[in-house]
MARTIVO-864933 format. One record per atom (N, C-alpha, C): chain; x, y, z; residue number from 0; residue in one letter. Coordinates in nm, 3 decimals, padded with zeros to 5 digits, always signed. Layout:
N
<rec><chain>A</chain><px>X</px><py>Y</py><pz>Z</pz><resi>NUM</resi><resn>A</resn></rec>
...
This chain:
51
<rec><chain>A</chain><px>-00.249</px><py>+01.053</py><pz>+01.340</pz><resi>0</resi><resn>M</resn></rec>
<rec><chain>A</chain><px>-00.363</px><py>+01.028</py><pz>+01.247</pz><resi>0</resi><resn>M</resn></rec>
<rec><chain>A</chain><px>-00.325</px><py>+00.931</py><pz>+01.159</pz><resi>0</resi><resn>M</resn></rec>
<rec><chain>A</chain><px>-00.407</px><py>+00.805</py><pz>+01.142</pz><resi>1</resi><resn>S</resn></rec>
<rec><chain>A</chain><px>-00.386</px><py>+00.705</py><pz>+01.062</pz><resi>1</resi><resn>S</resn></rec>
<rec><chain>A</chain><px>-00.429</px><py>+00.746</py><pz>+00.911</pz><resi>1</resi><resn>S</resn></rec>
<rec><chain>A</chain><px>-00.407</px><py>+00.666</py><pz>+00.800</pz><resi>2</resi><resn>V</resn></rec>
<rec><chain>A</chain><px>-00.397</px><py>+00.668</py><pz>+00.655</pz><resi>2</resi><resn>V</resn></rec>
<rec><chain>A</chain><px>-00.458</px><py>+00.531</py><pz>+00.634</pz><resi>2</resi><resn>V</resn></rec>
<rec><chain>A</chain><px>-00.557</px><py>+00.534</py><pz>+00.551</pz><resi>3</resi><resn>S</resn></rec>
<rec><chain>A</chain><px>-00.618</px><py>+00.392</py><pz>+00.494</pz><resi>3</resi><resn>S</resn></rec>
<rec><chain>A</chain><px>-00.593</px><py>+00.417</py><pz>+00.346</pz><resi>3</resi><resn>S</resn></rec>
<rec><chain>A</chain><px>-00.571</px><py>+00.282</py><pz>+00.283</pz><resi>4</resi><resn>V</resn></rec>
<rec><chain>A</chain><px>-00.491</px><py>+00.281</py><pz>+00.152</pz><resi>4</resi><resn>V</resn></rec>
<rec><chain>A</chain><px>-00.571</px><py>+00.126</py><pz>+00.113</pz><resi>4</resi><resn>V</resn></rec>
<rec><chain>A</chain><px>-00.663</px><py>+00.152</py><pz>+00.003</pz><resi>5</resi><resn>I</resn></rec>
<rec><chain>A</chain><px>-00.688</px><py>+00.037</py><pz>-00.082</pz><resi>5</resi><resn>I</resn></rec>
<rec><chain>A</chain><px>-00.609</px><py>-00.008</py><pz>-00.182</pz><resi>5</resi><resn>I</resn></rec>
<rec><chain>A</chain><px>-00.557</px><py>-00.117</py><pz>-00.211</pz><resi>6</resi><resn>I</resn></rec>
<rec><chain>A</chain><px>-00.499</px><py>-00.175</py><pz>-00.326</pz><resi>6</resi><resn>I</resn></rec>
<rec><chain>A</chain><px>-00.562</px><py>-00.285</py><pz>-00.381</pz><resi>6</resi><resn>I</resn></rec>
<rec><chain>A</chain><px>-00.537</px><py>-00.276</py><pz>-00.510</pz><resi>7</resi><resn>K</resn></rec>
<rec><chain>A</chain><px>-00.583</px><py>-00.402</py><pz>-00.614</pz><resi>7</resi><resn>K</resn></rec>
<rec><chain>A</chain><px>-00.477</px><py>-00.490</py><pz>-00.680</pz><resi>7</resi><resn>K</resn></rec>
<rec><chain>A</chain><px>-00.489</px><py>-00.603</py><pz>-00.636</pz><resi>8</resi><resn>W</resn></rec>
<rec><chain>A</chain><px>-00.376</px><py>-00.683</py><pz>-00.695</pz><resi>8</resi><resn>W</resn></rec>
<rec><chain>A</chain><px>-00.437</px><py>-00.826</py><pz>-00.727</pz><resi>8</resi><resn>W</resn></rec>
<rec><chain>A</chain><px>-00.415</px><py>-00.883</py><pz>-00.815</pz><resi>9</resi><resn>G</resn></rec>
<rec><chain>A</chain><px>-00.435</px><py>-01.043</py><pz>-00.879</pz><resi>9</resi><resn>G</resn></rec>
<rec><chain>A</chain><px>-00.588</px><py>-01.058</py><pz>-00.870</pz><resi>9</resi><resn>G</resn></rec>
<rec><chain>A</chain><px>-00.672</px><py>-00.932</py><pz>-00.882</pz><resi>10</resi><resn>G</resn></rec>
<rec><chain>A</chain><px>-00.833</px><py>-00.936</py><pz>-00.886</pz><resi>10</resi><resn>G</resn></rec>
<rec><chain>A</chain><px>-00.875</px><py>-00.917</py><pz>-00.747</pz><resi>10</resi><resn>G</resn></rec>
<rec><chain>A</chain><px>-00.809</px><py>-00.905</py><pz>-00.639</pz><resi>11</resi><resn>Q</resn></rec>
<rec><chain>A</chain><px>-00.849</px><py>-00.895</py><pz>-00.511</pz><resi>11</resi><resn>Q</resn></rec>
<rec><chain>A</chain><px>-00.816</px><py>-00.737</py><pz>-00.472</pz><resi>11</resi><resn>Q</resn></rec>
<rec><chain>A</chain><px>-00.905</px><py>-00.684</py><pz>-00.353</pz><resi>12</resi><resn>E</resn></rec>
<rec><chain>A</chain><px>-00.876</px><py>-00.581</py><pz>-00.302</pz><resi>12</resi><resn>E</resn></rec>
<rec><chain>A</chain><px>-00.821</px><py>-00.588</py><pz>-00.150</pz><resi>12</resi><resn>E</resn></rec>
<rec><chain>A</chain><px>-00.735</px><py>-00.528</py><pz>-00.129</pz><resi>13</resi><resn>Y</resn></rec>
<rec><chain>A</chain><px>-00.653</px><py>-00.529</py><pz>+00.021</pz><resi>13</resi><resn>Y</resn></rec>
<rec><chain>A</chain><px>-00.665</px><py>-00.402</py><pz>+00.064</pz><resi>13</resi><resn>Y</resn></rec>
<rec><chain>A</chain><px>-00.694</px><py>-00.368</py><pz>+00.208</pz><resi>14</resi><resn>S</resn></rec>
<rec><chain>A</chain><px>-00.697</px><py>-00.274</py><pz>+00.279</pz><resi>14</resi><resn>S</resn></rec>
<rec><chain>A</chain><px>-00.584</px><py>-00.255</py><pz>+00.367</pz><resi>14</resi><resn>S</resn></rec>
<rec><chain>A</chain><px>-00.522</px><py>-00.133</py><pz>+00.351</pz><resi>15</resi><resn>I</resn></rec>
<rec><chain>A</chain><px>-00.403</px><py>-00.119</py><pz>+00.451</pz><resi>15</resi><resn>I</resn></rec>
<rec><chain>A</chain><px>-00.432</px><py>-00.009</py><pz>+00.555</pz><resi>15</resi><resn>I</resn></rec>
<rec><chain>A</chain><px>-00.460</px><py>-00.016</py><pz>+00.675</pz><resi>16</resi><resn>S</resn></rec>
<rec><chain>A</chain><px>-00.501</px><py>+00.077</py><pz>+00.765</pz><resi>16</resi><resn>S</resn></rec>
<rec><chain>A</chain><px>-00.399</px><py>+00.102</py><pz>+00.885</pz><resi>16</resi><resn>S</resn></rec>
<rec><chain>A</chain><px>-00.280</px><py>+00.059</py><pz>+00.852</pz><resi>17</resi><resn>T</resn></rec>
<rec><chain>A</chain><px>-00.168</px><py>+00.047</py><pz>+00.979</pz><resi>17</resi><resn>T</resn></rec>
<rec><chain>A</chain><px>-00.075</px><py>+00.167</py><pz>+00.957</pz><resi>17</resi><resn>T</resn></rec>
<rec><chain>A</chain><px>-00.096</px><py>+00.264</py><pz>+00.832</pz><resi>18</resi><resn>L</resn></rec>
<rec><chain>A</chain><px>+00.014</px><py>+00.373</py><pz>+00.803</pz><resi>18</resi><resn>L</resn></rec>
<rec><chain>A</chain><px>-00.029</px><py>+00.490</py><pz>+00.901</pz><resi>18</resi><resn>L</resn></rec>
<rec><chain>A</chain><px>+00.087</px><py>+00.571</py><pz>+00.913</pz><resi>19</resi><resn>S</resn></rec>
<rec><chain>A</chain><px>+00.063</px><py>+00.688</py><pz>+00.969</pz><resi>19</resi><resn>S</resn></rec>
<rec><chain>A</chain><px>+00.100</px><py>+00.800</py><pz>+00.889</pz><resi>19</resi><resn>S</resn></rec>
<rec><chain>A</chain><px>+00.069</px><py>+00.929</py><pz>+00.896</pz><resi>20</resi><resn>E</resn></rec>
<rec><chain>A</chain><px>+00.105</px><py>+01.033</py><pz>+00.815</pz><resi>20</resi><resn>E</resn></rec>
<rec><chain>A</chain><px>+00.271</px><py>+01.051</py><pz>+00.802</pz><resi>20</resi><resn>E</resn></rec>
<rec><chain>A</chain><px>+00.340</px><py>+00.992</py><pz>+00.895</pz><resi>21</resi><resn>E</resn></rec>
<rec><chain>A</chain><px>+00.480</px><py>+01.010</py><pz>+00.889</pz><resi>21</resi><resn>E</resn></rec>
<rec><chain>A</chain><px>+00.536</px><py>+00.884</py><pz>+00.816</pz><resi>21</resi><resn>E</resn></rec>
<rec><chain>A</chain><px>+00.461</px><py>+00.813</py><pz>+00.779</pz><resi>22</resi><resn>D</resn></rec>
<rec><chain>A</chain><px>+00.513</px><py>+00.676</py><pz>+00.706</pz><resi>22</resi><resn>D</resn></rec>
<rec><chain>A</chain><px>+00.573</px><py>+00.733</py><pz>+00.552</pz><resi>22</resi><resn>D</resn></rec>
<rec><chain>A</chain><px>+00.643</px><py>+00.641</py><pz>+00.501</pz><resi>23</resi><resn>T</resn></rec>
<rec><chain>A</chain><px>+00.696</px><py>+00.687</py><pz>+00.373</pz><resi>23</resi><resn>T</resn></rec>
<rec><chain>A</chain><px>+00.659</px><py>+00.584</py><pz>+00.266</pz><resi>23</resi><resn>T</resn></rec>
<rec><chain>A</chain><px>+00.681</px><py>+00.616</py><pz>+00.141</pz><resi>24</resi><resn>V</resn></rec>
<rec><chain>A</chain><px>+00.633</px><py>+00.513</py><pz>+00.048</pz><resi>24</resi><resn>V</resn></rec>
<rec><chain>A</chain><px>+00.690</px><py>+00.390</py><pz>+00.060</pz><resi>24</resi><resn>V</resn></rec>
<rec><chain>A</chain><px>+00.821</px><py>+00.391</py><pz>+00.091</pz><resi>25</resi><resn>L</resn></rec>
<rec><chain>A</chain><px>+00.873</px><py>+00.235</py><pz>+00.124</pz><resi>25</resi><resn>L</resn></rec>
<rec><chain>A</chain><px>+00.815</px><py>+00.173</py><pz>+00.232</pz><resi>25</resi><resn>L</resn></rec>
<rec><chain>A</chain><px>+00.765</px><py>+00.248</py><pz>+00.351</pz><resi>26</resi><resn>D</resn></rec>
<rec><chain>A</chain><px>+00.660</px><py>+00.180</py><pz>+00.451</pz><resi>26</resi><resn>D</resn></rec>
<rec><chain>A</chain><px>+00.541</px><py>+00.142</py><pz>+00.374</pz><resi>26</resi><resn>D</resn></rec>
<rec><chain>A</chain><px>+00.491</px><py>+00.197</py><pz>+00.289</pz><resi>27</resi><resn>L</resn></rec>
<rec><chain>A</chain><px>+00.369</px><py>+00.147</py><pz>+00.234</pz><resi>27</resi><resn>L</resn></rec>
<rec><chain>A</chain><px>+00.384</px><py>+00.028</py><pz>+00.142</pz><resi>27</resi><resn>L</resn></rec>
<rec><chain>A</chain><px>+00.500</px><py>+00.042</py><pz>+00.081</pz><resi>28</resi><resn>K</resn></rec>
<rec><chain>A</chain><px>+00.540</px><py>-00.071</py><pz>-00.002</pz><resi>28</resi><resn>K</resn></rec>
<rec><chain>A</chain><px>+00.574</px><py>-00.193</py><pz>+00.077</pz><resi>28</resi><resn>K</resn></rec>
<rec><chain>A</chain><px>+00.624</px><py>-00.182</py><pz>+00.197</pz><resi>29</resi><resn>Q</resn></rec>
<rec><chain>A</chain><px>+00.662</px><py>-00.291</py><pz>+00.269</pz><resi>29</resi><resn>Q</resn></rec>
<rec><chain>A</chain><px>+00.534</px><py>-00.364</py><pz>+00.324</pz><resi>29</resi><resn>Q</resn></rec>
<rec><chain>A</chain><px>+00.408</px><py>-00.294</py><pz>+00.349</pz><resi>30</resi><resn>S</resn></rec>
<rec><chain>A</chain><px>+00.296</px><py>-00.336</py><pz>+00.383</pz><resi>30</resi><resn>S</resn></rec>
<rec><chain>A</chain><px>+00.234</px><py>-00.389</py><pz>+00.271</pz><resi>30</resi><resn>S</resn></rec>
<rec><chain>A</chain><px>+00.285</px><py>-00.345</py><pz>+00.147</pz><resi>31</resi><resn>I</resn></rec>
<rec><chain>A</chain><px>+00.201</px><py>-00.428</py><pz>+00.043</pz><resi>31</resi><resn>I</resn></rec>
<rec><chain>A</chain><px>+00.262</px><py>-00.576</py><pz>+00.015</pz><resi>31</resi><resn>I</resn></rec>
<rec><chain>A</chain><px>+00.394</px><py>-00.569</py><pz>+00.036</pz><resi>32</resi><resn>K</resn></rec>
<rec><chain>A</chain><px>+00.471</px><py>-00.674</py><pz>+00.032</pz><resi>32</resi><resn>K</resn></rec>
<rec><chain>A</chain><px>+00.419</px><py>-00.783</py><pz>+00.123</pz><resi>32</resi><resn>K</resn></rec>
<rec><chain>A</chain><px>+00.389</px><py>-00.747</py><pz>+00.251</pz><resi>33</resi><resn>S</resn></rec>
<rec><chain>A</chain><px>+00.347</px><py>-00.839</py><pz>+00.338</pz><resi>33</resi><resn>S</resn></rec>
<rec><chain>A</chain><px>+00.220</px><py>-00.918</py><pz>+00.305</pz><resi>33</resi><resn>S</resn></rec>
<rec><chain>A</chain><px>+00.124</px><py>-00.841</py><pz>+00.221</pz><resi>34</resi><resn>L</resn></rec>
<rec><chain>A</chain><px>-00.006</px><py>-00.877</py><pz>+00.185</pz><resi>34</resi><resn>L</resn></rec>
<rec><chain>A</chain><px>+00.001</px><py>-00.960</py><pz>+00.064</pz><resi>34</resi><resn>L</resn></rec>
<rec><chain>A</chain><px>+00.067</px><py>-00.926</py><pz>-00.038</pz><resi>35</resi><resn>T</resn></rec>
<rec><chain>A</chain><px>+00.091</px><py>-00.985</py><pz>-00.149</pz><resi>35</resi><resn>T</resn></rec>
<rec><chain>A</chain><px>+00.205</px><py>-01.037</py><pz>-00.186</pz><resi>35</resi><resn>T</resn></rec>
<rec><chain>A</chain><px>+00.298</px><py>-01.041</py><pz>-00.119</pz><resi>36</resi><resn>G</resn></rec>
<rec><chain>A</chain><px>+00.440</px><py>-01.129</py><pz>-00.167</pz><resi>36</resi><resn>G</resn></rec>
<rec><chain>A</chain><px>+00.532</px><py>-01.043</py><pz>-00.260</pz><resi>36</resi><resn>G</resn></rec>
<rec><chain>A</chain><px>+00.475</px><py>-00.924</py><pz>-00.328</pz><resi>37</resi><resn>V</resn></rec>
<rec><chain>A</chain><px>+00.528</px><py>-00.865</py><pz>-00.425</pz><resi>37</resi><resn>V</resn></rec>
<rec><chain>A</chain><px>+00.655</px><py>-00.742</py><pz>-00.379</pz><resi>37</resi><resn>V</resn></rec>
<rec><chain>A</chain><px>+00.768</px><py>-00.789</py><pz>-00.425</pz><resi>38</resi><resn>L</resn></rec>
<rec><chain>A</chain><px>+00.870</px><py>-00.711</py><pz>-00.371</pz><resi>38</resi><resn>L</resn></rec>
<rec><chain>A</chain><px>+00.868</px><py>-00.556</py><pz>-00.413</pz><resi>38</resi><resn>L</resn></rec>
<rec><chain>A</chain><px>+00.912</px><py>-00.474</py><pz>-00.282</pz><resi>39</resi><resn>P</resn></rec>
<rec><chain>A</chain><px>+00.896</px><py>-00.320</py><pz>-00.341</pz><resi>39</resi><resn>P</resn></rec>
<rec><chain>A</chain><px>+00.949</px><py>-00.277</py><pz>-00.453</pz><resi>39</resi><resn>P</resn></rec>
<rec><chain>A</chain><px>+01.057</px><py>-00.331</py><pz>-00.504</pz><resi>40</resi><resn>E</resn></rec>
<rec><chain>A</chain><px>+01.117</px><py>-00.282</py><pz>-00.624</pz><resi>40</resi><resn>E</resn></rec>
<rec><chain>A</chain><px>+01.028</px><py>-00.329</py><pz>-00.737</pz><resi>40</resi><resn>E</resn></rec>
<rec><chain>A</chain><px>+00.953</px><py>-00.402</py><pz>-00.733</pz><resi>41</resi><resn>R</resn></rec>
<rec><chain>A</chain><px>+00.872</px><py>-00.470</py><pz>-00.838</pz><resi>41</resi><resn>R</resn></rec>
<rec><chain>A</chain><px>+00.735</px><py>-00.416</py><pz>-00.837</pz><resi>41</resi><resn>R</resn></rec>
<rec><chain>A</chain><px>+00.701</px><py>-00.324</py><pz>-00.745</pz><resi>42</resi><resn>Q</resn></rec>
<rec><chain>A</chain><px>+00.568</px><py>-00.255</py><pz>-00.717</pz><resi>42</resi><resn>Q</resn></rec>
<rec><chain>A</chain><px>+00.557</px><py>-00.119</py><pz>-00.799</pz><resi>42</resi><resn>Q</resn></rec>
<rec><chain>A</chain><px>+00.441</px><py>-00.081</py><pz>-00.857</pz><resi>43</resi><resn>K</resn></rec>
<rec><chain>A</chain><px>+00.424</px><py>+00.049</py><pz>-00.915</pz><resi>43</resi><resn>K</resn></rec>
<rec><chain>A</chain><px>+00.292</px><py>+00.095</py><pz>-00.836</pz><resi>43</resi><resn>K</resn></rec>
<rec><chain>A</chain><px>+00.288</px><py>+00.227</py><pz>-00.804</pz><resi>44</resi><resn>L</resn></rec>
<rec><chain>A</chain><px>+00.165</px><py>+00.262</py><pz>-00.727</pz><resi>44</resi><resn>L</resn></rec>
<rec><chain>A</chain><px>+00.113</px><py>+00.360</py><pz>-00.845</pz><resi>44</resi><resn>L</resn></rec>
<rec><chain>A</chain><px>-00.015</px><py>+00.325</py><pz>-00.863</pz><resi>45</resi><resn>L</resn></rec>
<rec><chain>A</chain><px>-00.086</px><py>+00.396</py><pz>-00.981</pz><resi>45</resi><resn>L</resn></rec>
<rec><chain>A</chain><px>-00.219</px><py>+00.444</py><pz>-00.927</pz><resi>45</resi><resn>L</resn></rec>
<rec><chain>A</chain><px>-00.264</px><py>+00.553</py><pz>-01.002</pz><resi>46</resi><resn>G</resn></rec>
<rec><chain>A</chain><px>-00.418</px><py>+00.590</py><pz>-00.958</pz><resi>46</resi><resn>G</resn></rec>
<rec><chain>A</chain><px>-00.411</px><py>+00.655</py><pz>-00.784</pz><resi>46</resi><resn>G</resn></rec>
<rec><chain>A</chain><px>-00.313</px><py>+00.701</py><pz>-00.744</pz><resi>47</resi><resn>L</resn></rec>
<rec><chain>A</chain><px>-00.329</px><py>+00.744</py><pz>-00.608</pz><resi>47</resi><resn>L</resn></rec>
<rec><chain>A</chain><px>-00.421</px><py>+00.879</py><pz>-00.598</pz><resi>47</resi><resn>L</resn></rec>
<rec><chain>A</chain><px>-00.531</px><py>+00.871</py><pz>-00.509</pz><resi>48</resi><resn>K</resn></rec>
<rec><chain>A</chain><px>-00.621</px><py>+00.985</py><pz>-00.486</pz><resi>48</resi><resn>K</resn></rec>
<rec><chain>A</chain><px>-00.642</px><py>+01.011</py><pz>-00.331</pz><resi>48</resi><resn>K</resn></rec>
<rec><chain>A</chain><px>-00.663</px><py>+01.141</py><pz>-00.327</pz><resi>49</resi><resn>V</resn></rec>
<rec><chain>A</chain><px>-00.640</px><py>+01.181</py><pz>-00.160</pz><resi>49</resi><resn>V</resn></rec>
<rec><chain>A</chain><px>-00.789</px><py>+01.223</py><pz>-00.149</pz><resi>49</resi><resn>V</resn></rec>
<rec><chain>A</chain><px>-00.841</px><py>+01.176</py><pz>-00.026</pz><resi>50</resi><resn>K</resn></rec>
<rec><chain>A</chain><px>-00.980</px><py>+01.185</py><pz>-00.005</pz><resi>50</resi><resn>K</resn></rec>
<rec><chain>A</chain><px>-00.980</px><py>+01.316</py><pz>+00.115</pz><resi>50</resi><resn>K</resn></rec>
């Protein structure tokens, strides 16, 4: 089953739908890096909600 995440950065929203339930937080952060260029160690994940 895939997991969809919407992130906000720089006034824009990005959708990540390539994650699976087995992926780690580092996998999520690597996906965010590919979209925004922000290194994983510089990222903060805030306001996570499960639907």
